[in-house]
Each structure stands twice: as structure tokens, then as C-alpha cells.
MIDREN-716187 format. One record per residue: x, z, y of N, C-alpha, C in turn; residue in one letter. Coordinates in pm, whole numbers, padded with zeros to 5 digits, always signed. Each point is the difference from the previous one (the first is absolute). Example, Ala and Ser with C-alpha at 12.3 -4.5 7.8 and 13.67 -1.06 7.14 Angstrom:
+01319+00780-00569-00089+00000+00119+00090+00000+00120A/-00035-00072+00105+00082+00006+00119-00077+00073+00109S/
END
This chain:
-06000+00995-07877-00084-00114-00113-00079+00037-00106M/-00130-00012+00058-00088+00077-00116-00061-00156-00070S/-00025+00055-00158-00068-00149-00036-00027+00070-00153Y/-00084-00078-00038-00032+00075-00188-00037-00163-00096S/-00024+00020-00089+00069-00074-00095-00140+00056-00129I/-00111-00105+00038-00131+00041-00154+00037-00153-00093K/-00042+00063-00101-00049-00062-00086-00124-00013-00033R/-00045-00157-00092-00149-00045-00008+00063-00051-00113R/-00145-00008-00119+00011-00076-00140-00020-00113+00036L/+00055-00066-00041-00056-00193+00003+00051-00031-00128T/-00064-00137-00009-00005-00099-00132+00189+00062-00089K/+00046-00023+00165+00174-00036-00048+00069+00110-00010K/-00101+00144+00004+00075+00095-00034-00001+00111+00103G/+00065+00111+00031-00013+00073+00150+00070-00088+00068I/-00082-00011+00126+00085-00041+00156+00054+00112+00042A/+00073-00009+00084+00094+00131+00110-00042-00135+00168Y/-00100+00064+00046+00000-00043+00155+00083+00126+00082D/+00057-00058+00115+00023+00079+00117-00067-00016+00090L/-00045+00126+00047-00074+00000+00092+00083+00038+00149Y/+00003-00011+00146+00096+00027+00082-00033-00103+00113Y/-00012+00063+00133-00038+00024+00116+00139-00072+00110R/-00022-00086+00070+00150-00023+00068-00104-00091+00127W/+00070+00092+00146-00094-00068+00084-00105+00000+00022H/-00106+00101-00040-00130-00060+00005-00073-00025-00110G/+00064-00078-00124-00009-00123-00051-00035+00060-00158E/-00091-00043-00091+00032+00071-00138+00042-00098-00093R/+00107+00063-00121+00066-00135-00020-00056+00099-00192Y/-00022-00141-00037-00037+00072-00166+00062-00066-00129R/+00133-00088+00010+00053-00094-00091-00015+00096-00139P/+00042-00128-00094+00024+00021-00140+00133+00067-00042L/+00002+00071-00006+00184+00063-00100-00004-00104-00096L/-00058+00049-00100+00013-00136-00168-00110+00099-00113G/-00004-00029-00094-00033+00071-00140+00099+00053-00064Y/-00079+00125-00071+00061+00100-00076+00103+00004+00027K/+00025+00053+00096+00154+00077+00082+00000+00148-00026L/+00122+00053+00011+00013+00136-00009+00034+00061+00143N/-00004+00141-00022+00030+00085+00096+00139-00080+00124V/+00085-00009-00060+00100-00055+00048+00023-00155+00104D/-00085-00094-00078+00020-00070+00028-00111-00103+00081E/-00134+00128-00026-00119-00010+00153+00079+00037+00094A/+00074+00113+00051+00094+00021+00117+00061-00068+00026E/+00095-00105-00094+00105-00060+00058-00113-00128+00076R/-00063-00050-00119-00040-00102+00072-00119+00045+00161L/-00053+00107+00013-00057+00026+00084+00109+00035+00137A/+00153+00042-00021+00123+00002+00108-00032-00156+00000I/-00020-00081-00019+00062-00166+00041-00105-00038+00036D/-00112+00028-00039-00107-00079+00064-00003+00082+00132M/+00006+00123+00028-00040+00014+00175+00126-00037+00069I/+00151-00019-00085+00074-00036+00119-00039-00178+00013G/-00054-00097-00082-00033-00132+00057-00167+00006+00053K/-00095+00096+00031-00097+00057+00067+00053+00042+00132I/+00111+00037+00070+00090+00046+00106+00103-00185+00051H/+00027-00028-00070+00025-00131+00018-00092-00123+00028R/-00125-00005-00042-00127-00084+00071-00005-00090-00126G/+00024+00036-00199+00022-00073-00074-00131+00053-00061E/-00091+00041+00016-00090+00055-00062-00138-00035+00103R/-00045-00068-00096-00166+00017+00123-00080+00107-00056R/-00074+00079+00084-00084+00114+00036-00106-00044-00171K/-00062+00190-00014-00117-00020-00079-00087-00121+00010A/-00078-00044-00119-00058-00081-00013+00041-00168-00016G/+00113+00012+00025+00075-00131-00027+00067+00010-00151N/+00005+00054-00103-00004-00037-00085-00101-00135-00096N/+00043+00009-00087-00032-00126-00058-00157-00014-00022A/-00056+00170-00047-00131+00006-00063-00065-00001+00134E/+00032+00067+00102-00032+00039+00115-00059-00072+00110E/+00124-00151-00042-00006-00082+00122-00138-00139-00014A/-00052-00033-00106-00130+00007-00039-00045+00069+00035C/-00013+00071-00005-00134+00111+00017-00102-00073+00141L/-00112-00069-00041-00084-00056+00117-00115+00068+00047T/-00090-00035+00094-00067+00060+00039-00126+00012-00111F/+00026-00044-00097-00110-00040-00021+00004+00080-00186S/+00089-00034-00006+00064+00125-00127+00014+00124+00027S/-00024+00059+00140-00024+00110+00030-00147+00111-00012F/-00011-00152-00004-00187+00058+00076-00021+00088-00165L/-00059-00048-00117-00026+00117-00107+00053+00166+00040P/+00109-00004+00030+00038+00161+00065-00067+00019+00097T/-00036-00042+00085-00065-00002+00070-00167+00017+00002Y/-00106-00025-00083-00146-00022-00042+00065+00144-00107W/+00095+00008-00091+00031+00136-00079-00034+00088+00118M/+00109+00041+00101-00050+00109+00076-00111+00032+00101T/-00063-00120+00052-00083+00031+00036-00115+00050-00071L/-00022-00031-00150-00092+00056-00071+00031+00170-00078R/+00170-00022+00000-00020+00156-00024-00009+00098+00140T/-00012-00031+00099-00048+00039+00145-00159+00009+00020H/-00064-00079-00125-00155+00048-00037-00044-00100+00179Q/+00078-00120-00027-00070-00025+00185-00078-00084-00083R/-00154+00000+00030-00102-00077-00085-00061-00126+00061I/+00035-00001+00124-00031-00113+00087+00116-00108+00026D/+00014-00092-00124+00125-00138-00005-00018-00121+00047L/-00100+00033+00031-00079-00158+00062+00087-00096+00125R/-00075+00108+00081+00118-00067+00149+00220-00015-00002R/+00016+00070-00123+00175-00018-00007-00034-00113-00048P/-00122+00004-00115+00025-00107-00108+00003-00148+00052A/-00088+00006+00121-00055-00136+00083+00168-00030+00093I/-00013+00138+00059+00146-00058+00068+00103-00053-00074I/+00019+00021-00089+00140-00053-00111-00038-00098-00022L/-00085-00052-00034-00054-00147-00083+00036-00076+00106K/-00114-00004+00134+00020-00061+00098+00140-00029+00088T/+00069+00134+00000+00099-00086+00124+00141+00040-00056H/-00019+00174-00060+00102-00008-00042+00133-00011-00089L/-00087-00027-00105+00076-00084-00099+00019-00149-00014V/-00121-00109+00113+00094-00129-00010+00106+00043+00110P/+00052+00028+00046+00080+00011+00109+00096+00045-00076R/+00017+00139-00034+00090+00066-00053+00007+00003-00177F/-00094-00020-00098+00015+00022-00089+00117-00040-00104G/+00088-00159+00053+00120+00017-00081+00062+00012+00066D/+00003+00062+00136+00166+00065+00046+00028+00120-00058R/+00179+00008-00041+00046+00123-00017-00022+00131+00071P/-00021+00078-00037-00043+00178+00111+00096+00010+00064L/+00126+00011-00044+00164-00031+00096-00010-00048+00104E/-00117-00159-00020+00070-00069+00078-00072-00031+00158S/-00091+00112-00018-00125-00011+00125+00073+00106+00110L/-00014-00112+00090+00076+00055+00133-00105-00013+00079T/+00024+00055+00170-00087+00067+00121-00034-00172+00012A/+00081-00040+00014-00044-00196+00033-00114-00037-00073Q/+00053+00013-00149-00159+00007-00094-00117+00039+00048D/-00006+00146+00071-00154+00040+00055-00058-00075+00105G/+00137-00004+00062-00053-00016+00144-00066-00168-00022L/+00075-00052-00102-00082-00154-00009-00154+00034-00020S/-00025+00101-00112-00127-00037-00097-00102+00087+00158Y/+00081+00037+00099-00122+00121+00071-00041-00161+00083I/+00095-00068+00095+00008-00130+00008-00135-00078+00030A/+00023-00052-00146-00080-00091-00091-00151+00096-00024A/-00014+00096-00067-00110+00081-00002-00092-00036+00138R/+00074+00044+00143-00076+00035+00107-00035-00161+00024L/+00076-00113-00011+00018-00150+00003-00126-00052-00033D/-00075+00066-00140-00052-00062-00045-00140+00084+00010A/+00009+00056+00085-00127+00069+00072+00005+00163-00057G/+00015+00045-00098-00004+00124-00012+00052+00108+00090A/-00108+00110+00060-00005+00083+00073+00126+00149-00034T/+00040+00026+00089+00134+00104+00002-00069+00117-00080P/-00144+00032+00006-00022+00104-00070+00041-00027-00188G/-00061-00127+00002-00003-00072-00151+00160-00025-00045T/+00092-00053+00126+00146+00013-00061+00055+00124-00038V/-00036+00119+00045+00076+00154-00005-00056+00049-00159R/-00103-00058-00004-00071+00064-00118+00079-00079-00137K/+00057-00129+00045+00062-00080-00101+00129+00046-00046E/+00064+00038+00127+00116+00066+00047+00045+00090-00069W/-00126+00080-00036+00016+00166-00033+00012-00019-00134G/-00086-00101-00065+00032-00020-00160+00173-00044-00068V/+00025-00102+00082+00146-00070+00003+00080+00175-00003L/-00026+00068+00134+00104+00118+00005+00015+00076-00139M/-00143+00024-00013-00001+00083-00131+00083-00026-00151R/-00057-00141-00004+00092-00013-00103+00112-00045+00008I/+00134-00004+00132+00104-00025-00023+00077+00135+00028L/-00069+00072+00051+00001+00183-00004+00038+00071-00120N/-00117-00056-00062+00024+00044-00215+00095-00068+00008L/+00037-00132-00033+00112+00000-00042+00096+00043+00035A/+00032+00047+00131+00142+00118-00009-00047+00110-00061I/-00094+00039-00020-00026+00139-00089+00016-00016-00148D/+00000-00167-00048+00072+00012-00117+00111-00062-00009F/+00072-00023+00147+00118-00038-00046+00019-00116-00024D/-00094-00068+00067-00001-00163-00063+00063-00077+00133K/+00059+00044+00173+00006-00036+00067+00089+00093+00092I/+00076-00060+00086+00099+00154+00096-00112-00034+00028S/-00057-00056+00114-00036+00067+00134-00117-00075+00051R/-00108+00035+00067-00081-00125+00031+00020-00031+00151N/+00031-00124+00008+00031-00058+00104-00114-00039+00074R/-00098+00008-00032-00130-00077+00104-00012+00123+00033L/+00009+00141-00011-00024+00131+00097-00007+00017+00141K/+00107-00124+00063+00038+00010+00129-00127-00097+00113C/-00073-00061-00105-00061-00138+00024-00141+00101+00115V/-00013-00077+00119-00079+00070+00074-00112-00086-00023R/-00109+00074-00010-00182-00069+00001-00044+00002+00127L/-00057-00104-00004-00097-00039+00098-00117+00118+00002P/-00065+00046+00152-00086+00094+00051-00141-00042-00051E/+00005+00107-00119-00163-00038+00017-00116+00114+00078A/-00047-00096+00063-00136+00144+00052-00109-00002-00092T/-00044+00138+00032-00086+00070-00106-00140-00113+00035K/-00078-00024-00070-00146-00010+00057-00113+00157+00042R/-00028-00058+00130-00099+00119+00062-00190-00087+00053E/+00026-00084-00108-00171-00066-00029-00085+00044-00061R/-00114-00004+00125-00109+00093-00033-00092-00044+00014V/-00138-00044-00060-00066-00072-00051-00116+00079+00143A/-00102-00092+00064-00056+00066+00099-00123-00041-00009S/-00072+00103+00020-00182-00026-00028-00038-00154-00003L/+00057-00049+00119-00089-00109-00047+00027-00083-00062E/+00109-00025-00037+00075-00106-00135-00040+00064-00127E/-00021+00132+00008-00039+00059-00112-00192-00100-00041L/-00053+00055+00098-00082-00073-00025-00072-00131-00042R/+00099-00080+00055-00024-00167+00003+00062-00008-00129T/+00084+00093-00059+00091-00039-00117-00134+00027-00124I/-00051+00123+00034-00171+00010-00040-00085-00138-00041R/+00030-00089+00098-00145-00077-00001+00046-00110-00065E/+00162-00021+00032+00060-00158-00128+00018+00095-00123H/-00015+00085-00047+00064+00043-00117-00099-00011-00120S/+00099+00003-00127-00102+00020-00107-00072+00152-00032D/-00104+00025-00018-00019+00114-00028+00084+00033-00123P/+00037-00008-00091+00117+00053-00028+00136+00029+00017Y/+00029-00065+00102+00111+00036+00096+00019+00088+00102L/-00146-00006+00062-00045+00125+00066+00005+00119-00045W/-00045+00012-00155+00021+00148-00064+00149+00019-00006R/+00096-00091-00027+00091+00046-00007+00109+00092+00138I/-00047-00111+00099-00002+00065+00107-00017+00130+00114V/-00139+00016-00091-00065+00133+00066+00126+00153-00082E/-00015-00040-00147+00129+00083-00070+00097+00037+00101V/+00108-00144+00052+00061+00062+00029+00004+00044+00170A/-00126-00022+00047-00021+00084+00127-00002+00111+00021L/-00064+00075-00136-00061+00138-00011+00076+00072-00082H/+00132-00072-00109+00066+00081-00037+00166-00022+00006T/-00019-00122+00066+00189-00049+00051+00117-00047-00112G/-00095-00023-00094+00092-00046-00121+00037-00157-00037L/+00151+00000-00005+00007-00146-00008-00040-00087-00067R/+00005-00131+00007-00104-00067-00088+00030-00013-00142E/+00110-00007-00059+00085+00009-00127-00106+00090-00033G/-00026+00148-00001+00005+00140-00031-00149-00017+00011K/-00100-00062+00091-00127-00018+00020-00105-00063-00084I/+00105-00196-00058-00041-00041-00113+00004+00080-00166L/+00108+00083-00027+00029+00118-00090-00096+00072-00059E/-00109+00046+00117-00079+00130+00017-00095-00050-00165I/-00026+00122-00069-00096-00013-00131-00085+00114+00059E/-00132-00047-00092-00094+00068+00029-00001+00134-00096H/+00105+00030-00076+00010+00130-00030+00104+00075+00091S/+00061-00040+00113+00037+00042+00108-00097+00099+00107W/-00093-00079-00039-00122+00110+00084-00040+00138-00063L/+00042+00084+00071-00079+00100-00008-00112+00080+00085K/-00093+00060-00089-00130+00095+00125+00076+00085+00009L/+00037+00155+00071+00000+00115+00001-00093+00058+00083R/+00001+00123+00005-00103+00095+00075+00008-00053+00165D/+00149-00065+00046-00058+00008+00160-00023-00162+00031D/-00011-00096-00111-00042-00137+00031+00112-00079-00098G/-00027-00173-00001+00122-00061-00102+00140-00003+00105W/+00088-00010-00164+00159-00022+00021+00065-00086-00058W/+00081-00051+00066+00095-00087-00101+00104+00050-00029L/+00031-00005-00133+00095+00091-00073+00158-00168-00037I/+00087+00027+00092+00087-00142-00017+00110+00047-00092L/+00060-00103-00066+00089+00041-00126+00129+00024+00145P/+00101+00022-00068+00145+00011+00075+00034-00156+00048P/+00084+00023+00162-00019-00107+00045+00130-00042-00095A/+00014-00161+00012+00106-00105-00130+00123+00042+00100R/+00043+00031+00125+00113+00027+00029+00030+00115+00070S/+00110+00033+00070+00005+00094+00111-00032-00074+00156A/-00001-00100+00034+00013-00096+00079-00176-00016+00054L/-00088+00022-00127-00161-00050+00035-00073+00145-00069K/+00007+00072+00051-00009+00136-00002-00145-00003-00014R/-00138+00046-00065-00129+00018+00090-00028+00168-00074T/-00147+00012+00058-00039+00157-00073-00054-00030-00133P/+00047+00101-00008-00076+00059-00205-00134-00015+00056R/-00084+00103+00047-00119-00014+00043-00062-00002+00102E/-00090-00131-00009-00035-00028+00165-00145+00057+00029L/-00079+00053+00091-00166+00002-00036-00043-00159+00100P/-00090-00005-00064-00086-00102+00015-00164+00040+00145L/+00046-00099+00108-00124+00002+00021-00107-00054+00007N/-00104-00021+00002-00180-00088-00028+00094-00170+00006R/-00004-00020+00110+00059-00178+00012+00087+00037-00098I/+00148+00026-00023+00080+00010-00104-00045-00043-00167A/-00086+00118-00003-00068+00035-00158-00113-00110-00043W/-00104-00053+00083-00060-00125+00015+00067-00112-00013E/+00127-00035+00070+00094-00092-00038+00050-00003-00106A/+00079+00083-00078+00019+00016-00164-00103+00010-00089L/-00134+00038+00050-00109+00066-00121-00046-00126-00023H/-00040-00077+00114-00096-00136-00037+00128-00078-00103T/-00032-00080-00067+00074-00091-00092-00131-00071-00105N/+00088-00137+00039-00133-00095-00066+00039+00015-00148D/+00151-00038-00065+00035+00047-00162+00008+00160-00024A/-00106+00057-00060+00038+00108+00041+00042+00061-00140S/+00038-00094-00119+00025+00038-00121+00115-00048+00047D/+00078-00003+00110+00143-00060+00000+00101+00133+00079S/+00081+00012-00093+00108+00126-00025+00044+00046+00200R/+00074-00121+00021-00002-00050+00157-00086+00005+00118S/-00007+00074+00128-00157-00004+00083+00041-00172+00034V/+00126-00017+00069-00025-00140+00049+00133-00060-00055F/-00041-00084-00098+00029-00101-00155-00010-00109+00035D/-00036-00087+00138-00014-00103-00016+00159-00068+00075R/+00040+00065+00065+00131-00043+00103+00148+00084-00028W/+00084-00088+00022+00101+00011-00065+00104+00057+00166T/+00123+00065+00029+00007+00033+00126+00004-00124+00050S/+00061-00094-00046+00040-00163+00077-00146+00002+00034D/-00092-00016-00157-00135-00128+00117-00029+00106+00116A/+00015+00164-00007-00087+00061+00082+00067-00039+00118L/+00118-00053+00044+00085+00032+00125-00039-00180+00033N/-00012-00087-00108-00061-00116+00061-00117-00008+00055K/-00139+00042-00023-00057+00065+00027-00040+00056+00116A/+00094+00078-00039-00024+00108+00205+00086-00152+00077W/+00097-00048-00005+00021-00107+00095-00068-00125-00001A/-00089+00003-00071-00133-00155+00054-00084+00090+00048R/-00016+00134-00041-00104+00065+00116-00017-00037+00117T/+00152+00126+00024+00099-00053+00158-00016-00109+00092C/+00004-00077-00117+00047-00140+00078-00224-00066+00077R/-00065+00058-00109-00113-00031+00096-00071+00086+00063R/+00019+00123+00036-00006+00046+00049+00123+00006+00164A/+00031-00077+00010+00132-00002+00086+00045+00079+00061N/+00053+00139-00113+00115+00116+00012+00094-00081-00041V/+00069+00052+00056+00167-00028-00011+00095+00148-00014H/+00122-00058-00102+00056+00072+00002+00002+00140-00021N/-00131+00006-00103-00035+00145-00055+00031-00078-00142L/+00082+00170-00075+00033-00051-00202-00144+00087-00065H/+00031+00031-00077-00120+00126-00069+00058+00097+00023F/+00154-00003-00037+00006+00118+00026+00031+00094+00110H/-00063-00050+00127-00021+00034+00131-00110+00115+00020D/-00098-00058-00129-00100+00098-00023+00054+00151-00004L/+00076+00020-00076+00088+00125-00005+00029+00031+00167R/+00087-00035+00041+00003+00030+00145-00133+00047+00057H/-00103-00102-00025-00139-00016+00080+00000+00173-00059T/-00024+00029-00095-00060+00120-00054+00109+00160+00066F/+00115-00026-00014+00079+00086+00089-00004+00021+00111S/-00012-00097+00067-00050+00008+00142-00131-00008+00061T/-00146+00005-00066-00121+00066-00014+00021+00171+00011N/+00045+00024-00118+00047+00133-00011+00042+00076+00142L/+00097-00037+00013+00074+00044+00122-00097-00012+00115Q/-00037-00109+00026-00126+00009+00137-00076+00104-00016N/-00105+00069-00098-00082+00063-00031+00091+00130+00006L/+00159+00015-00022+00019+00165-00009+00010+00053-00094G/+00034-00089-00137+00038+00034-00081+00141+00084-00015V/+00005+00097-00019+00186+00061-00018+00113-00086-00072P/+00112-00001+00062+00088-00079-00123+00015+00046-00125L/+00023+00104-00026+00023+00046-00139-00162-00076-00104E/-00078+00015+00051-00180-00038-00082+00056-00168-00012V/+00046-00042+00104-00002-00189-00013+00121+00021-00061R/+00053+00044-00005+00144-00057-00121-00071+00047-00134A/-00082+00109-00004-00008+00001-00210-00080-00093+00014A/-00145-00060+00072-00075-00094+00010+00100-00129-00063L/+00103-00051+00093+00085-00116-00025+00113+00032-00139L/+00065+00135-00072+00029-00016-00046+00172+00008+00028G/+00028+00018+00174+00082+00038+00026+00056+00148+00019H/+00113+00022+00007+00066+00147-00017+00081+00002+00164S/-00044+00125+00052+00000+00078+00157+00148-00018-00033V/+00101-00009+00110+00111+00011-00018+00044+00129+00069R/+00101+00120-00091+00008+00087+00154-00067+00127-00098G/-00100-00037-00078-00112+00085-00087+00119+00107-00065E/-00049+00135+00024+00031+00154-00032+00028-00018-00124S/+00057+00051-00090-00004+00102-00101-00160-00001-00074M/-00039+00083+00068-00135+00108-00014-00108-00172+00029T/+00068-00062+00053-00142-00092-00042+00008-00084-00094A/+00184-00058-00081-00058-00022-00134-00060+00110-00077C/+00038+00085+00006-00058+00098-00105-00153+00045+00034Y/-00095-00084+00066-00130-00023+00047-00046-00073-00075S/-00108-00006-00071-00035-00154-00106-00166+00014+00046H/-00078+00046+00097-00110-00064+00066-00157+00130-00039G/-00073-00046-00013-00075+00100-00064-00129-00064+00056G/-00103+00123-00012-00102-00048+00060-00032-00044+00128H/+00056+00100+00076+00014-00033+00164+00035-00129+00073G/+00127-00014-00124+00071-00124+00082-00069-00143-00070W/-00051+00043-00125-00094-00130+00005-00128-00023+00097N/-00052+00109+00055-00098-00028+00067+00041-00094+00128Q/+00110+00043+00050+00119-00043+00137+00013-00195-00090Q/+00007+00020-00126+00018-00157+00019-00113-00113-00021L/-00130+00068-00040-00132-00049-00006-00055-00008+00154R/+00034+00131+00069-00060-00047+00117+00056-00106+00106H/+00133+00023-00005+00096-00158+00040-00104-00128-00039A/-00035-00017-00134-00067-00149-00002-00141+00080+00014L/-00038+00056+00019-00144+00010+00015-00004-00039+00161R/+00116+00043+00089-00038-00078+00130+00041-00139+00017R/+00087-00063-00043+00015-00088-00039-00144-00073-00049L/-00028+00045-00077-00149-00079-00036-00091-00013+00076E/-00028+00060+00100-00087+00092+00102+00023-00158+00110L/+00141-00003+00043+00056+00019+00078+00013-00177+00014S/-00012-00073-00120+00030-00154-00019-00203-00070-00055L/-00025+00180-00044-00138-00126-00037-00067+00002+00151S/+00002+00081+00103-00072-00007+00127+00063-00158+00064Y/+00136+00017-00015+00100-00118+00061-00027-00129-00052E/-00051-00026-00114-00061-00125-00085-00078-00041-00008M/-00087+00101+00039-00133-00046-00024-00071-00058-00136S/+00025+00088-00072-00024-00082-00149-00144-00038-00002Y/-00052-00092-00064-00115-00053-00016-00079+00097-00113E/+00037-00001-00132+00016+00055-00105+00013+00168+00008N/-00001+00090+00080+00105+00072+00013-00065+00125+00079Y/-00021+00124+00007-00074+00087+00098+00040+00135-00071S/+00038+00064+00116-00001+00143+00001-00084+00099-00015I/-00034+00091-00124-00112+00128+00029+00086+00131+00062D/-00059-00005+00078+00004+00039+00130+00030+00165-00066S/-00069+00069-00090+00003+00119-00091+00189+00002-00056S/+00025-00076+00011+00131-00023-00105+00139+00048+00151L/-00041-00013+00092+00078-00006+00182+00018+00138+00006V/+00109+00053-00022+00027+00155+00031+00045-00006+00170T/+00005+00124+00029-00008+00025+00171+00155-00036+00013E/+00091-00004-00141+00105-00022+00038+00087-00152+00089D/-00155-00079-00153+00023-00142+00002-00009-00057+00132D/-00114+00081+00095-00059-00045+00145+00117-00035+00124K/-00037-00062+00090+00163-00080+00051-00003+00167+00158P/+00093+00014+00023+00016+00135+00125-00056-00037+00135R/-00129+00046+00041-00033-00038+00150+00121+00075+00086Q/-00027-00086+00147+00101+00042+00085-00084+00018+00146T/-00014+00078+00101-00086+00008+00097+00057-00142+00092Q/+00149-00092+00003-00011-00103+00013-00040-00153-00021E/-00002+00012-00145-00064-00098-00057-00125+00021-00092K/-00075-00093-00089-00007+00006-00068+00006+00031-00128G/+00134-00058-00010+00035+00031-00155+00172+00032-00010W/+00092+00021-00098+00107+00033-00014+00111-00102-00055W/+00139+00003+00029+00058-00107-00007+00157+00094-00029S/+00014-00087-00105+00181+00096-00034+00055-00079+00075Q/-00024-00101+00086+00127-00033+00131-00005+00087+00072R/-00098+00096+00032-00036+00058+00119+00133+00128-00050D/+00051+00020-00140+00138+00097+00003+00108-00072-00007L/+00047-00161-00044+00101-00040-00005-00047-00116+00046N/+00052-00056+00103-00003-00154+00061+00041-00073-00039P/+00112+00026-00095+00123-00083-00077-00093-00053-00128C/-00119+00073-00054-00081-00104-00063-00103-00076+00050L/-00016-00037+00159-00114-00100+00009+00054-00137-00046S/-00086-00074-00047-00008-00118-00077-00119-00120+00024L/+00052+00038+00163-00111-00116+00043+00085-00123+00049E/+00106+00021-00046+00065-00146+00006-00032-00077-00083R/-00038+00024-00159-00098-00045-00114-00134-00022+00041D/-00056+00012+00102-00150+00030-00039-00105+00043-00084G/+00095+00140+00013-00105+00089-00085-00044+00108+00065W/-00118+00066-00054-00077+00057+00063+00080+00152-00041R/-00004+00090-00011+00050+00119-00052-00113+00057-00081N/+00066+00008-00140-00079+00027-00132-00101+00173+00068L/+00111+00028+00051-00042+00159+00008-00100+00030+00095A/-00039-00127+00114-00119+00001+00045-00120-00004-00038D/-00074+00075-00029-00069+00065-00111-00192-00061+00091W/-00068-00081-00077-00143+00036+00045-00050+00118+00001V/-00086+00076+00122-00026+00132-00059-00145-00043-00034I/-00055+00069-00173-00127+00004-00009-00080+00044+00065A/-00154-00020+00049-00093+00023+00064-00015+00143-00065A/
END
């Protein structure tokens, strides 16, 4: 029989608590105040006998912790996030305020059961929430309950056995025809943001944060120097080369004295404007974040290596060796990054037929020119990998370039 007696200072004096496990449950009853060693041991033996006889409930059900509600534990949750330097608190704050607190706010943490979790999931699905949204909300709830276990506020998390609805990952990619139509119905200010997304792969929130001071001119061209990512889930590259289209979209600004390049809209306003533009253009089920998928897919179709695409998106390549962890780029690596975005600039410029944009033929290097074969006039990435065929979406492959005369 293994148990321990711990002391803590309270307003009533030194309190003695028993810590004991029985049949997989944790018990932490209060033995008393201002006890000596012999009294504490005697009361502990008596309490263990009551636990074995089922006369004591498990830990978390004493008078103090039985009234610990979901809302009263949230300050500890926020303090933990700030201690871990979690900068992006907006999403958990919205989830808590909109969904979790109205449903569980007044409930004691120890009273939450698996049935409560199932009822919450069913109610959210009936309200029209997607499985992916429900899983994000559930992640916040699980972090709070697991943190309460770490702080010995509850004995166990009874909701961890609940099965969540399966969420399919989005694979939506914007076709060239859809981009042309969106451009025709788009506000020029909005289209500049779209161009930045198509040629940098940045998320909408990070694009709206871009400041003029982030643009740096180096020997090889313009670079975008980004601050550290707000969270480990949403990584961004620290340095991103800019091709001509991205630089012109960021450089031109009506309010030149403003600190931010795109200071007219917030993230919510941008999403509303994007949805309104897609309705006018008769483009369905295309989120602004899908432009990030489009950026990565375009680079893949152009034959850009995986490690280069991962670096441009701010992702980490799984299974990388320790040597890769100790490699920090350099001139040759920067040239690969810039060359990938240069190829994207040339391909989109040809395909999109920009009216006010012309390609300087003197800037096109031999590596930028398409590869010819004896069988046909131009080379396509589909020749090497049939799985990359995008004909179902009406794509003309971006790697099928027009050969300059």
C-alpha cells in the first residue's frame, strides 16, 4: 500500500492531504489542519480504509474542487498559453467565447462525462459546423481538461474516449479559368492581395500584416523578411524571395505613409470580400486559403523539388536527417528559392495574359525556357508523373510554356 501525505499552507494553518491511488483512480482527501506526524499517519490509515470500503469519492470531489467550474479554470489555461509564448490566441478565444463557455461554463470540471461530449458534437453538427471545425473546437476542450489533470484538479479526462467525426482535407485548387474570372470581377485592391497569395503562398492573415519595412533589397533582388510564426501550427518562412509580380503588388500602395501595405481590410473583411467576388464570378467552393494550395500545386507541376516547396511554405520535411537540421542555406540555396518563384512568375504571366504586364525577354535564362522533345512542341510535368494530371479541373498544365520565337 503506497501513499503519501503532503502539507500546504492555508489561512486555517498547515493542511495535510492524503495522496493515494486505488483501482486506477486518484484520491486526495483532506486529513485535517495542524496535525503532528502520528496523527497524520493514523488519519491516513483510516481514510484509506474508507476508500477501500467505497465511503470516499475520488480526488477532485472535496468541497473546494467540486465547485471548480469550467470558466473558473480558464485563467490557468490562458496563463499556460502565455507561458509557452503562444502568440496566436485569437482562435481559442473565439472558440471558448462562442461555443465552449456557453455550454460548459457553469459545469464543474469533474462532472463532465463522455455523454456531454457526444451531445456537444451532435449539437454542433446539427448547427451546420463541418467535421473539421468540430475537431478544432474539440482540441481546445481537450487541452483544457488535460491541463486540469496536470494541475490535479480532476482525476481523469472522461471525454478522451469520444470518437470524433472524420474530416476530409481540402484539395481544392483554383484553375486558371477561375482566376481569370475572379480577376475580372475583383476590386484592384483585392486582386493585389490575391497576386501576393498566388506568388508567395502566404496565408491571408500574414499577408495583411506585411509592413513596408519587411521588404529588403539584396544583391539578387527583393526579399520579404517575415517575423516568427504566431504558433507552431501555422509556420511561415523567415525569408521569402519575391518575383516581379509579388514585388509590384506589395510595392504599389495608395497610402505610402502607412506602416502596413494592406491596411484597408481586416482578415474578416478580406474573407467577406473574397466570398462576394467569387459569387459574382460564379466560382463555387473556393476559399482564400485554397490559393496557398494552388501556389504549392503550381510549383509541383513546374517540377520544383519537395524541399524547395517546403521551404517556401514554411513547412518542415519529415524524416530529414540531422545534417539537414545543421544546414542553414546560403547563396546557392537562395538561388533555388528565387528560381522556383521566377518560374512561377513566367508560367502564370503567360497563362494569365496580363494586360499591363510584359516579360522582358532579356531576363529569361536558359533554365527558365521550356524543354522541347522530339514528340511534341513542349514538355509537361505530366509526362513524368501521370498522377499529377489536373485535367479534371480544366487545367492547362502550367509547365506547358509557349516557346518564345
